[in-house]
VOFI-232257 format. One record per residue: x, y, z of N, C-alpha, C, O in turn. Coordinates in Angstrom, 2 decimals. Example, Ala and Ser with C-alpha at 12.3 -4.5 7.8 and 13.67 -1.06 7.14 Angstrom:
BEGIN
+---------+---------+---------+---------+---------+---------+---------+---------+---------+---------+---------+---------+
!   neast !  nnorth !     nup !  caeast ! canorth !    caup !   ceast !  cnorth !     cup !   oeast !  onorth !     oup !
+---------+---------+---------+---------+---------+---------+---------+---------+---------+---------+---------+---------+
!   13.19 !   -5.69 !    7.80 !   12.30 !   -4.50 !    7.80 !   13.20 !   -3.30 !    7.80 !   14.24 !   -3.32 !    8.46 !
!   12.85 !   -2.25 !    7.08 !   13.67 !   -1.06 !    7.14 !   12.90 !    0.03 !    7.87 !   13.41 !    1.14 !    8.04 !
+---------+---------+---------+---------+---------+---------+---------+---------+---------+---------+---------+---------+
***
This chain:
BEGIN
+---------+---------+---------+---------+---------+---------+---------+---------+---------+---------+---------+---------+
!   neast !  nnorth !     nup !  caeast ! canorth !    caup !   ceast !  cnorth !     cup !   oeast !  onorth !     oup !
+---------+---------+---------+---------+---------+---------+---------+---------+---------+---------+---------+---------+
!    0.81 !   -1.20 !    0.00 !    0.00 !    0.00 !    0.00 !    0.85 !    1.26 !    0.00 !    0.43 !    2.30 !    0.51 !
!    2.00 !    1.18 !   -0.56 !    2.91 !    2.30 !   -0.66 !    2.46 !    3.31 !   -1.71 !    2.92 !    4.45 !   -1.71 !
!    1.57 !    2.91 !   -2.59 !    1.14 !    3.76 !   -3.71 !    0.44 !    5.03 !   -3.23 !    0.70 !    6.10 !   -3.78 !
!   -0.44 !    4.95 !   -2.24 !   -1.22 !    6.11 !   -1.82 !   -0.36 !    7.24 !   -1.25 !   -0.58 !    8.40 !   -1.62 !
!    0.62 !    6.97 !   -0.38 !    1.48 !    8.07 !    0.08 !    2.27 !    8.71 !   -1.07 !    2.46 !    9.92 !   -1.07 !
!    2.71 !    7.91 !   -2.04 !    3.45 !    8.45 !   -3.18 !    2.54 !    9.36 !   -4.01 !    2.95 !   10.44 !   -4.43 !
!    1.31 !    8.92 !   -4.24 !    0.36 !    9.73 !   -5.01 !    0.07 !   11.03 !   -4.29 !    0.03 !   12.09 !   -4.92 !
!   -0.12 !   10.98 !   -2.97 !   -0.35 !   12.21 !   -2.21 !    0.84 !   13.15 !   -2.33 !    0.67 !   14.36 !   -2.47 !
!    2.05 !   12.60 !   -2.28 !    3.25 !   13.42 !   -2.42 !    3.34 !   14.06 !   -3.79 !    3.71 !   15.23 !   -3.90 !
!    3.00 !   13.32 !   -4.83 !    3.00 !   13.87 !   -6.19 !    1.95 !   14.98 !   -6.31 !    2.21 !   16.00 !   -6.93 !
!    0.78 !   14.77 !   -5.72 !   -0.26 !   15.82 !   -5.76 !    0.25 !   17.10 !   -5.13 !    0.02 !   18.19 !   -5.65 !
!    0.95 !   16.98 !   -3.99 !    1.49 !   18.18 !   -3.33 !    2.50 !   18.90 !   -4.22 !    2.50 !   20.12 !   -4.31 !
!    3.34 !   18.13 !   -4.88 !    4.34 !   18.74 !   -5.78 !    3.64 !   19.47 !   -6.92 !    3.98 !   20.61 !   -7.23 !
!    2.64 !   18.82 !   -7.55 !    1.93 !   19.47 !   -8.65 !    1.14 !   20.67 !   -8.18 !    1.13 !   21.70 !   -8.86 !
!    0.50 !   20.58 !   -7.03 !   -0.27 !   21.71 !   -6.51 !    0.65 !   22.89 !   -6.25 !    0.31 !   24.03 !   -6.57 !
!    1.81 !   22.63 !   -5.67 !    2.77 !   23.70 !   -5.42 !    3.27 !   24.29 !   -6.73 !    3.37 !   25.51 !   -6.86 !
!    3.59 !   23.44 !   -7.69 !    4.10 !   23.92 !   -8.97 !    3.06 !   24.76 !   -9.69 !    3.39 !   25.82 !  -10.23 !
!    1.82 !   24.30 !   -9.71 !    0.79 !   25.05 !  -10.43 !    0.45 !   26.35 !   -9.74 !    0.18 !   27.34 !  -10.42 !
!    0.46 !   26.39 !   -8.42 !    0.18 !   27.66 !   -7.74 !    1.31 !   28.65 !   -8.02 !    1.06 !   29.85 !   -8.12 !
!    2.56 !   28.15 !   -8.15 !    3.69 !   29.02 !   -8.47 !    3.53 !   29.58 !   -9.88 !    3.77 !   30.76 !  -10.11 !
!    3.14 !   28.73 !  -10.84 !    2.92 !   29.17 !  -12.22 !    1.81 !   30.21 !  -12.27 !    1.96 !   31.22 !  -12.94 !
!    0.72 !   29.97 !  -11.56 !   -0.39 !   30.91 !  -11.55 !    0.06 !   32.26 !  -11.00 !   -0.31 !   33.30 !  -11.54 !
!    0.85 !   32.25 !   -9.94 !    1.32 !   33.50 !   -9.36 !    2.17 !   34.25 !  -10.37 !    2.05 !   35.47 !  -10.48 !
!    3.02 !   33.57 !  -11.11 !    3.84 !   34.21 !  -12.13 !    2.97 !   34.79 !  -13.25 !    3.23 !   35.89 !  -13.73 !
!    1.95 !   34.06 !  -13.66 !    1.05 !   34.56 !  -14.69 !    0.29 !   35.79 !  -14.20 !    0.07 !   36.73 !  -14.96 !
!   -0.10 !   35.78 !  -12.92 !   -0.78 !   36.95 !  -12.36 !    0.15 !   38.15 !  -12.32 !   -0.26 !   39.27 !  -12.61 !
!    1.40 !   37.92 !  -11.97 !    2.38 !   39.01 !  -11.94 !    2.62 !   39.54 !  -13.35 !    2.69 !   40.75 !  -13.55 !
!    2.74 !   38.64 !  -14.31 !    2.92 !   39.06 !  -15.70 !    1.72 !   39.87 !  -16.19 !    1.90 !   40.87 !  -16.88 !
!    0.52 !   39.44 !  -15.84 !   -0.68 !   40.18 !  -16.25 !   -0.72 !   41.54 !  -15.57 !   -1.10 !   42.53 !  -16.20 !
!   -0.34 !   41.61 !  -14.31 !   -0.29 !   42.89 !  -13.61 !    0.68 !   43.84 !  -14.31 !    0.38 !   45.02 !  -14.48 !
!    1.84 !   43.34 !  -14.70 !    2.81 !   44.17 !  -15.41 !    2.23 !   44.66 !  -16.73 !    2.43 !   45.82 !  -17.10 !
!    1.52 !   43.81 !  -17.45 !    0.88 !   44.23 !  -18.71 !   -0.17 !   45.31 !  -18.45 !   -0.26 !   46.27 !  -19.21 !
!   -0.94 !   45.15 !  -17.39 !   -1.95 !   46.17 !  -17.05 !   -1.29 !   47.49 !  -16.67 !   -1.76 !   48.56 !  -17.07 !
!   -0.22 !   47.42 !  -15.92 !    0.53 !   48.63 !  -15.55 !    1.07 !   49.32 !  -16.80 !    0.95 !   50.53 !  -16.95 !
!    1.65 !   48.53 !  -17.69 !    2.18 !   49.07 !  -18.94 !    1.07 !   49.73 !  -19.76 !    1.27 !   50.82 !  -20.31 !
!   -0.08 !   49.10 !  -19.84 !   -1.21 !   49.68 !  -20.58 !   -1.67 !   50.99 !  -19.95 !   -2.01 !   51.94 !  -20.66 !
!   -1.68 !   51.05 !  -18.63 !   -2.06 !   52.29 !  -17.94 !   -1.08 !   53.41 !  -18.22 !   -1.48 !   54.57 !  -18.35 !
!    0.18 !   53.09 !  -18.32 !    1.21 !   54.09 !  -18.64 !    1.02 !   54.57 !  -20.08 !    1.02 !   55.77 !  -20.35 !
!    0.85 !   53.63 !  -20.99 !    0.72 !   53.98 !  -22.40 !   -0.57 !   54.75 !  -22.68 !   -0.61 !   55.59 !  -23.58 !
!   -1.62 !   54.46 !  -21.92 !   -2.89 !   55.17 !  -22.10 !   -2.72 !   56.67 !  -21.89 !   -3.37 !   57.47 !  -22.57 !
!   -1.85 !   57.05 !  -20.97 !   -1.64 !   58.47 !  -20.65 !   -0.33 !   59.00 !  -21.22 !    0.18 !   60.03 !  -20.78 !
!    0.20 !   58.30 !  -22.21 !    1.40 !   58.75 !  -22.93 !    2.65 !   58.86 !  -22.07 !    3.49 !   59.73 !  -22.29 !
!    2.78 !   57.97 !  -21.07 !    4.04 !   57.87 !  -20.34 !    5.09 !   57.33 !  -21.29 !    4.76 !   56.65 !  -22.25 !
!    6.35 !   57.62 !  -21.03 !    7.39 !   57.19 !  -21.96 !    8.59 !   56.61 !  -21.23 !    8.68 !   56.64 !  -20.00 !
!    9.50 !   56.06 !  -22.04 !   10.72 !   55.42 !  -21.53 !   10.40 !   54.33 !  -20.50 !   10.98 !   54.31 !  -19.41 !
!    9.47 !   53.45 !  -20.84 !    9.07 !   52.38 !  -19.93 !   10.15 !   51.30 !  -19.91 !   10.60 !   50.83 !  -20.96 !
!   10.56 !   50.92 !  -18.70 !   11.54 !   49.86 !  -18.50 !   10.98 !   48.90 !  -17.46 !   10.43 !   49.31 !  -16.44 !
!   11.13 !   47.61 !  -17.74 !   10.72 !   46.58 !  -16.78 !   11.99 !   45.86 !  -16.34 !   12.71 !   45.28 !  -17.16 !
!   12.26 !   45.89 !  -15.05 !   13.40 !   45.18 !  -14.47 !   12.87 !   43.93 !  -13.79 !   12.16 !   44.01 !  -12.79 !
!   13.22 !   42.77 !  -14.34 !   12.75 !   41.47 !  -13.84 !   13.76 !   40.93 !  -12.84 !   14.91 !   40.66 !  -13.19 !
!   13.33 !   40.77 !  -11.58 !   14.20 !   40.29 !  -10.51 !   13.98 !   38.83 !  -10.17 !   14.58 !   38.33 !   -9.21 !
!   13.14 !   38.12 !  -10.93 !   12.80 !   36.75 !  -10.54 !   14.01 !   35.82 !  -10.53 !   13.99 !   34.82 !   -9.81 !
!   15.04 !   36.10 !  -11.29 !   16.23 !   35.26 !  -11.30 !   17.23 !   35.61 !  -10.22 !   18.27 !   34.97 !  -10.10 !
!   16.92 !   36.62 !   -9.42 !   17.84 !   37.08 !   -8.38 !   17.34 !   36.66 !   -7.01 !   16.14 !   36.49 !   -6.80 !
!   18.25 !   36.49 !   -6.09 !   17.88 !   36.14 !   -4.72 !   17.79 !   37.40 !   -3.87 !   18.45 !   38.40 !   -4.14 !
!   16.96 !   37.32 !   -2.83 !   16.85 !   38.38 !   -1.82 !   16.48 !   39.75 !   -2.38 !   17.10 !   40.75 !   -2.04 !
!   15.49 !   39.79 !   -3.24 !   15.00 !   41.07 !   -3.74 !   13.68 !   41.40 !   -3.05 !   13.01 !   40.51 !   -2.53 !
!   13.33 !   42.67 !   -3.02 !   12.12 !   43.09 !   -2.32 !   10.85 !   42.82 !   -3.11 !    9.76 !   42.85 !   -2.54 !
!   10.98 !   42.57 !   -4.41 !    9.81 !   42.28 !   -5.25 !   10.28 !   41.48 !   -6.46 !   11.46 !   41.18 !   -6.61 !
!    9.33 !   41.15 !   -7.31 !    9.67 !   40.39 !   -8.51 !   10.06 !   41.28 !   -9.68 !   10.79 !   40.85 !  -10.58 !
!    9.56 !   42.53 !   -9.68 !    9.86 !   43.41 !  -10.81 !    9.65 !   44.87 !  -10.44 !    8.84 !   45.20 !   -9.57 !
!   10.39 !   45.72 !  -11.12 !   10.14 !   47.15 !  -11.12 !    9.60 !   47.50 !  -12.50 !   10.06 !   46.96 !  -13.51 !
!    8.64 !   48.39 !  -12.54 !    8.23 !   49.02 !  -13.78 !    8.53 !   50.50 !  -13.60 !    8.04 !   51.14 !  -12.67 !
!    9.35 !   51.03 !  -14.49 !    9.82 !   52.41 !  -14.36 !    9.40 !   53.17 !  -15.61 !    9.52 !   52.67 !  -16.73 !
!    8.90 !   54.39 !  -15.41 !    8.52 !   55.22 !  -16.56 !    8.74 !   56.69 !  -16.23 !    9.07 !   57.05 !  -15.10 !
!    8.55 !   57.52 !  -17.23 !    8.77 !   58.95 !  -17.09 !    7.51 !   59.72 !  -17.51 !    6.85 !   59.38 !  -18.49 !
!    7.21 !   60.76 !  -16.73 !    6.16 !   61.71 !  -17.07 !    6.79 !   63.06 !  -17.32 !    7.91 !   63.32 !  -16.88 !
!    6.08 !   63.92 !  -18.02 !    6.65 !   65.21 !  -18.43 !    6.54 !   66.31 !  -17.39 !    7.33 !   67.25 !  -17.40 !
!    5.57 !   66.21 !  -16.50 !    5.31 !   67.26 !  -15.51 !    4.69 !   66.61 !  -14.28 !    4.26 !   65.45 !  -14.35 !
!    4.63 !   67.33 !  -13.16 !    3.98 !   66.75 !  -11.98 !    2.53 !   66.33 !  -12.24 !    2.10 !   65.28 !  -11.74 !
!    1.79 !   67.10 !  -12.99 !    0.40 !   66.69 !  -13.28 !    0.35 !   65.46 !  -14.17 !   -0.55 !   64.64 !  -14.03 !
!    1.32 !   65.31 !  -15.06 !    1.40 !   64.12 !  -15.91 !    1.75 !   62.90 !  -15.06 !    1.20 !   61.82 !  -15.26 !
!    2.67 !   63.06 !  -14.12 !    3.05 !   61.97 !  -13.21 !    1.83 !   61.51 !  -12.41 !    1.61 !   60.31 !  -12.26 !
!    1.05 !   62.45 !  -11.90 !   -0.17 !   62.10 !  -11.17 !   -1.17 !   61.37 !  -12.06 !   -1.77 !   60.38 !  -11.64 !
!   -1.35 !   61.86 !  -13.28 !   -2.27 !   61.21 !  -14.22 !   -1.82 !   59.78 !  -14.54 !   -2.64 !   58.88 !  -14.65 !
!   -0.52 !   59.59 !  -14.68 !    0.01 !   58.24 !  -14.92 !   -0.29 !   57.32 !  -13.75 !   -0.71 !   56.18 !  -13.94 !
!   -0.07 !   57.81 !  -12.53 !   -0.33 !   56.99 !  -11.34 !   -1.81 !   56.61 !  -11.26 !   -2.14 !   55.46 !  -10.95 !
!   -2.69 !   57.55 !  -11.54 !   -4.13 !   57.27 !  -11.50 !   -4.52 !   56.27 !  -12.58 !   -5.33 !   55.38 !  -12.34 !
!   -3.94 !   56.41 !  -13.77 !   -4.24 !   55.48 !  -14.87 !   -3.74 !   54.08 !  -14.55 !   -4.44 !   53.10 !  -14.80 !
!   -2.54 !   53.98 !  -14.01 !   -1.99 !   52.67 !  -13.62 !   -2.90 !   52.01 !  -12.59 !   -3.23 !   50.83 !  -12.72 !
!   -3.32 !   52.77 !  -11.59 !   -4.21 !   52.24 !  -10.57 !   -5.51 !   51.72 !  -11.15 !   -6.00 !   50.66 !  -10.76 !
!   -6.07 !   52.47 !  -12.10 !   -7.33 !   52.07 !  -12.73 !   -7.16 !   50.81 !  -13.58 !   -7.96 !   49.88 !  -13.48 !
!   -6.11 !   50.77 !  -14.40 !   -5.89 !   49.60 !  -15.26 !   -5.60 !   48.35 !  -14.44 !   -6.10 !   47.27 !  -14.76 !
!   -4.81 !   48.48 !  -13.38 !   -4.49 !   47.33 !  -12.53 !   -5.74 !   46.82 !  -11.81 !   -5.95 !   45.61 !  -11.70 !
!   -6.56 !   47.74 !  -11.33 !   -7.79 !   47.36 !  -10.62 !   -8.76 !   46.66 !  -11.55 !   -9.35 !   45.64 !  -11.19 !
!   -8.94 !   47.20 !  -12.75 !   -9.86 !   46.59 !  -13.71 !   -9.32 !   45.29 !  -14.29 !  -10.08 !   44.35 !  -14.50 !
!   -8.01 !   45.23 !  -14.54 !   -7.42 !   44.06 !  -15.18 !   -7.25 !   42.87 !  -14.27 !   -7.68 !   41.76 !  -14.61 !
!   -6.63 !   43.07 !  -13.12 !   -6.32 !   41.94 !  -12.23 !   -6.96 !   42.08 !  -10.85 !   -6.85 !   41.19 !  -10.01 !
!   -7.64 !   43.19 !  -10.63 !   -8.22 !   43.42 !   -9.31 !   -7.20 !   43.86 !   -8.29 !   -7.50 !   43.93 !   -7.09 !
!   -5.99 !   44.17 !   -8.75 !   -4.90 !   44.54 !   -7.83 !   -5.02 !   46.00 !   -7.40 !   -5.35 !   46.88 !   -8.20 !
!   -4.75 !   46.21 !   -6.12 !   -4.69 !   47.56 !   -5.57 !   -3.33 !   47.70 !   -4.90 !   -2.85 !   46.76 !   -4.28 !
!   -2.72 !   48.87 !   -5.01 !   -1.41 !   49.02 !   -4.37 !   -1.52 !   48.99 !   -2.86 !   -2.49 !   49.49 !   -2.28 !
!   -0.53 !   48.39 !   -2.22 !   -0.51 !   48.38 !   -0.76 !   -0.06 !   49.74 !   -0.23 !   -0.36 !   50.11 !    0.90 !
!    0.67 !   50.49 !   -1.07 !    1.12 !   51.82 !   -0.69 !    1.41 !   52.63 !   -1.95 !    1.85 !   52.10 !   -2.96 !
!    1.14 !   53.93 !   -1.86 !    1.48 !   54.87 !   -2.91 !    2.15 !   56.05 !   -2.22 !    1.60 !   56.61 !   -1.27 !
!    3.32 !   56.42 !   -2.69 !    4.05 !   57.51 !   -2.06 !    4.51 !   58.49 !   -3.13 !    4.90 !   58.09 !   -4.22 !
!    4.47 !   59.78 !   -2.81 !    5.00 !   60.81 !   -3.68 !    3.96 !   61.59 !   -4.47 !    4.32 !   62.44 !   -5.28 !
!    2.68 !   61.31 !   -4.26 !    1.64 !   61.99 !   -5.04 !    1.58 !   63.49 !   -4.74 !    1.19 !   64.27 !   -5.61 !
!    1.94 !   63.89 !   -3.55 !    1.85 !   65.31 !   -3.18 !    2.76 !   66.16 !   -4.06 !    2.31 !   67.16 !   -4.63 !
!    4.04 !   65.79 !   -4.19 !    4.97 !   66.55 !   -5.03 !    4.97 !   66.08 !   -6.47 !    5.27 !   66.85 !   -7.39 !
!    4.63 !   64.82 !   -6.67 !    4.53 !   64.20 !   -8.00 !    5.79 !   64.38 !   -8.84 !    5.72 !   64.65 !  -10.04 !
!    6.94 !   64.23 !   -8.20 !    8.20 !   64.23 !   -8.93 !    8.70 !   62.79 !   -9.09 !    9.34 !   62.45 !  -10.09 !
!    8.41 !   61.97 !   -8.08 !    8.72 !   60.55 !   -8.11 !    7.60 !   59.87 !   -7.32 !    7.52 !   60.02 !   -6.10 !
!    6.76 !   59.14 !   -8.01 !    5.68 !   58.41 !   -7.36 !    6.04 !   56.93 !   -7.38 !    6.39 !   56.38 !   -8.43 !
!    5.94 !   56.30 !   -6.23 !    6.18 !   54.86 !   -6.12 !    4.87 !   54.19 !   -5.73 !    4.20 !   54.62 !   -4.79 !
!    4.51 !   53.14 !   -6.46 !    3.29 !   52.38 !   -6.21 !    3.69 !   50.94 !   -5.91 !    4.30 !   50.27 !   -6.76 !
!    3.37 !   50.45 !   -4.72 !    3.78 !   49.12 !   -4.29 !    2.64 !   48.13 !   -4.47 !    1.64 !   48.19 !   -3.75 !
!    2.80 !   47.23 !   -5.43 !    1.83 !   46.16 !   -5.65 !    2.37 !   44.83 !   -5.11 !    1.99 !   43.77 !   -5.61 !
!    3.22 !   44.87 !   -4.13 !    3.88 !   43.74 !   -3.47 !    4.86 !   43.03 !   -4.40 !    6.07 !   43.12 !   -4.20 !
!    4.37 !   42.33 !   -5.42 !    5.27 !   41.65 !   -6.36 !    5.89 !   42.60 !   -7.38 !    6.94 !   42.32 !   -7.94 !
!    5.23 !   43.74 !   -7.61 !    5.68 !   44.71 !   -8.60 !    5.67 !   46.10 !   -7.95 !    4.69 !   46.49 !   -7.32 !
!    6.76 !   46.82 !   -8.12 !    6.80 !   48.20 !   -7.65 !    6.95 !   49.10 !   -8.87 !    7.85 !   48.91 !   -9.70 !
!    6.06 !   50.07 !   -8.97 !    6.05 !   51.01 !  -10.10 !    6.71 !   52.30 !   -9.65 !    6.42 !   52.82 !   -8.57 !
!    7.59 !   52.83 !  -10.50 !    8.25 !   54.11 !  -10.24 !    7.94 !   55.03 !  -11.41 !    8.23 !   54.71 !  -12.56 !
!    7.34 !   56.18 !  -11.10 !    7.01 !   57.17 !  -12.12 !    7.82 !   58.42 !  -11.79 !    7.66 !   59.01 !  -10.72 !
!    8.67 !   58.83 !  -12.70 !    9.61 !   59.91 !  -12.45 !    9.39 !   61.11 !  -13.37 !    8.87 !   60.97 !  -14.48 !
!    9.80 !   62.27 !  -12.91 !   10.09 !   63.39 !  -13.79 !   11.46 !   63.10 !  -14.41 !   12.27 !   62.41 !  -13.79 !
!   11.74 !   63.61 !  -15.62 !   12.98 !   63.23 !  -16.32 !   14.27 !   63.46 !  -15.52 !   15.14 !   62.60 !  -15.50 !
!   14.39 !   64.61 !  -14.86 !   15.65 !   64.90 !  -14.15 !   15.87 !   63.98 !  -12.95 !   17.01 !   63.61 !  -12.66 !
!   14.80 !   63.60 !  -12.25 !   14.95 !   62.68 !  -11.12 !   15.24 !   61.26 !  -11.60 !   16.02 !   60.53 !  -10.98 !
!   14.63 !   60.88 !  -12.69 !   14.90 !   59.54 !  -13.23 !   16.36 !   59.41 !  -13.62 !   17.01 !   58.41 !  -13.33 !
!   16.87 !   60.43 !  -14.27 !   18.27 !   60.41 !  -14.67 !   19.19 !   60.38 !  -13.44 !   20.20 !   59.67 !  -13.43 !
!   18.85 !   61.15 !  -12.42 !   19.67 !   61.22 !  -11.21 !   19.72 !   59.88 !  -10.47 !   20.81 !   59.43 !  -10.10 !
!   18.56 !   59.24 !  -10.25 !   18.53 !   57.99 !   -9.47 !   18.88 !   56.76 !  -10.30 !   19.42 !   55.79 !   -9.76 !
!   18.59 !   56.77 !  -11.58 !   19.00 !   55.71 !  -12.50 !   18.71 !   54.30 !  -11.95 !   19.58 !   53.44 !  -11.94 !
!   17.47 !   54.09 !  -11.49 !   17.10 !   52.83 !  -10.83 !   17.33 !   51.59 !  -11.68 !   17.74 !   50.55 !  -11.17 !
!   17.07 !   51.70 !  -12.97 !   17.16 !   50.50 !  -13.80 !   18.58 !   49.95 !  -13.90 !   18.77 !   48.81 !  -14.32 !
!   19.58 !   50.74 !  -13.53 !   20.96 !   50.27 !  -13.62 !   21.55 !   49.89 !  -12.26 !   22.73 !   49.54 !  -12.18 !
!   20.76 !   49.96 !  -11.20 !   21.26 !   49.57 !   -9.89 !   21.44 !   48.06 !   -9.76 !   22.31 !   47.59 !   -9.03 !
!   20.61 !   47.31 !  -10.48 !   20.69 !   45.85 !  -10.44 !   21.24 !   45.37 !  -11.77 !   20.47 !   45.15 !  -12.71 !
!   22.53 !   45.20 !  -11.85 !   23.18 !   44.81 !  -13.11 !   22.77 !   43.41 !  -13.54 !   22.79 !   43.10 !  -14.74 !
!   22.39 !   42.55 !  -12.59 !   22.03 !   41.17 !  -12.92 !   20.57 !   41.01 !  -13.33 !   20.19 !   39.94 !  -13.81 !
!   19.75 !   42.03 !  -13.14 !   18.33 !   41.93 !  -13.49 !   18.16 !   41.92 !  -15.00 !   18.94 !   42.52 !  -15.73 !
!   17.13 !   41.23 !  -15.44 !   16.79 !   41.24 !  -16.87 !   16.00 !   42.52 !  -17.14 !   14.93 !   42.74 !  -16.56 !
!   16.52 !   43.37 !  -18.01 !   15.91 !   44.66 !  -18.31 !   15.22 !   44.59 !  -19.67 !   15.82 !   44.18 !  -20.66 !
!   13.95 !   45.01 !  -19.70 !   13.19 !   45.09 !  -20.93 !   12.78 !   46.53 !  -21.16 !   12.10 !   47.13 !  -20.33 !
!   13.18 !   47.08 !  -22.28 !   12.77 !   48.43 !  -22.66 !   11.55 !   48.33 !  -23.56 !   11.58 !   47.62 !  -24.57 !
!   10.49 !   49.02 !  -23.19 !    9.25 !   49.00 !  -23.95 !    9.24 !   50.22 !  -24.87 !    9.36 !   51.35 !  -24.40 !
!    9.11 !   50.01 !  -26.18 !    9.11 !   51.16 !  -27.09 !    7.92 !   52.08 !  -26.82 !    6.83 !   51.63 !  -26.48 !
!    8.16 !   53.40 !  -26.97 !    7.08 !   54.37 !  -26.84 !    6.09 !   54.18 !  -27.99 !    6.48 !   53.78 !  -29.09 !
!    4.82 !   54.46 !  -27.74 !    3.81 !   54.27 !  -28.76 !    3.85 !   55.33 !  -29.85 !    3.47 !   55.07 !  -30.99 !
!    4.31 !   56.53 !  -29.51 !    4.31 !   57.57 !  -30.56 !    5.65 !   57.81 !  -31.16 !    5.79 !   58.66 !  -32.04 !
+---------+---------+---------+---------+---------+---------+---------+---------+---------+---------+---------+---------+
***
């Protein structure tokens, strides 16, 4: 009767594997929704830094983009929030920087979004802090 414990063990392995795959697909969909929210409001210089291959990171990915003015940065943050909520039902656990709107950070746990004014983005250069991360540059729509 050794078969039943082995089958239960295999079920646990498959259940764990499939829940991991689902979580990755949800994260990928969230990133797509965030990207769509940025593009809807004409955000530019979108970069996705994928940290899934790295150990001890605070999240799975950064999505970084640039807005032209503080009001544009705010509009981008609102659009991202709307697209993420409608697409995956995700709401940020924290949003910081909306008051000055020079650098807004939106924490979706697995994904952190950074929306910068051009001069601050250049100064902090977040996408180059993790040399081992896989960086994807998303072409601007216009």
